[in-house]
C-alpha positions in Angstrom: 35.0 7.2 1.4 33.8 7.9 -2.2 32.0 4.5 -2.2 30.2 5.5 1.0 29.2 8.8 -0.6 28.0 7.0 -3.7 25.9 4.5 -1.8 24.4 7.0 0.6 24.2 10.1 -1.6 20.5 10.6 -1.1 20.7 10.3 2.7 23.6 12.7 2.9 21.7 15.2 0.7 18.7 14.9 3.0 20.8 15.6 6.1 22.5 18.6 4.4 19.2 20.1 3.3 17.7 19.6 6.8 20.7 21.2 8.4 20.6 24.2 6.0 16.9 24.7 6.9 17.5 24.6 10.6 20.5 26.9 10.4 18.5 29.4 8.3 15.6 29.3 10.8 17.5 29.4 14.1 20.5 31.6 13.4 19.5 35.2 13.3 21.3 37.9 11.3 22.6 35.6 8.5 23.1 37.6 5.3 20.3 36.9 2.8 22.9 36.5 0.0 24.5 33.6 1.9 21.2 31.8 2.4 20.4 32.2 -1.3 23.8 31.0 -2.4 23.5 27.9 -0.2 20.0 27.2 -1.5 21.3 27.4 -5.1 24.1 25.0 -4.2 21.6 22.6 -2.7 19.6 22.7 -5.9 22.8 21.9 -7.9 23.6 19.1 -5.5 20.1 17.6 -5.8 20.7 17.3 -9.6 23.9 15.4 -9.0 22.1 13.1 -6.5 19.3 12.5 -9.0 21.8 11.4 -11.6 23.6 9.0 -9.2 20.3 7.4 -8.3 19.3 7.1 -11.9 22.6 5.3 -12.7 22.0 2.9 -9.8 18.5 2.2 -11.1 19.6 1.5 -14.6 22.4 -0.8 -13.4 19.8 -2.7 -11.3 17.4 -3.1 -14.2 20.2 -4.8 -16.3 20.9 -7.4 -13.6 19.3 -10.8 -13.3 16.9 -11.0 -10.4 18.0 -13.2 -7.5 16.6 -16.7 -7.3 13.8 -17.1 -4.7 14.9 -19.0 -1.6 12.7 -21.6 0.1 11.7 -20.9 3.6 
């Protein structure tokens, strides 16, 4: 499960951000404090996702490129 989260962290973050936006728009009567707390949590999560993506990029830069295949 943690491998899935690591590989698809950006997609999962996008889904969570979209869901939060839809809930905040369509559900009336939610406390403002709850929405602000969730928005702050989403900002913290985006920082974690950014770091995961940066690590994957650095790892890819240090690998040899694949040899071209003939078609």
